N, C-alpha and C positions, 0 to 999 in steps of 0.2 A: 796524123796522116800515116797510113800504112805504106811501107817501102819494102819491096822485094827485089833482090838481085839474083837473077838466074845466071849461074857462072860455072866454070870448071876451075880446078885447082891450078892448072898450068897456064891459064890465059892471062897475059900481062895486063890487058885492058880491064879485065875483071878485078884484078888486084888494085889497079888505079882507081876504079869506081869505089871499091870498098874502103880504100885508104882515104879517099876524098870524103865519103860519108862519115867515116870515123873522126876525121879532123874537124868536121862541123858538128860533131855530137849528134848525128842523125842515127837513130836506131833503125836497123834493117834486118830482114830475114834473108839469110844467104842460102840459096837453093842450088845444090850441086847437081846439075843435070847430067853429069857423067855417071852418077850413081843412082839417080832417081829417074827412071824412064818415063813414068807417068808425069812427072813435073816437066820433063823435056817436051813431051807431047803437048802439054798444056801451054808451055811457053811458045811453041811453034804455032799453035792455034790462035793464041792471043796476038802474037807479033808478026806472024808470017815469015819469021826468020829462023834459020837453023843455027846461026852463029851466036856466040855469046860475047860480051854480056848483053842481057836484056834487063832493063831497069823498069820496074813497075812502081809508079808513085801515084797513089790514089787510083784514078781511072786512066792515067796517062801511061803510055808505053814508050820508052826511049831505047833506041837501038844503039849499042856501043857506048863508049865513054864520051858522050856528047855533053861536055861540061856546061855550055850555055843553057841547054834545054833542061839539064838536071837542076841548075841554079834557079831557073825560072819556075820549074814545077814545084820546087821546095820553098820558093820565096826567100832565098838566101840573099842577103846584101853583102856583096864581095868587096865593098870599099874599105 
């Protein structure tokens, strides 16, 4: 399953998302929308949001560090 994180380097919730994915050994593509205007435009078109993080897991778009939705989309067992 392909995972993309649209983020900026100074966003604390972006860092939390990336740390969470790393802790669970989930490979992801980190897209810095502060440097890539085309990616930022793409993120806004897909999510309707200008804020980060936006997490794309397969065909699901998750706004912010919504841990329950990320866990569900990835099928992670947190027990």
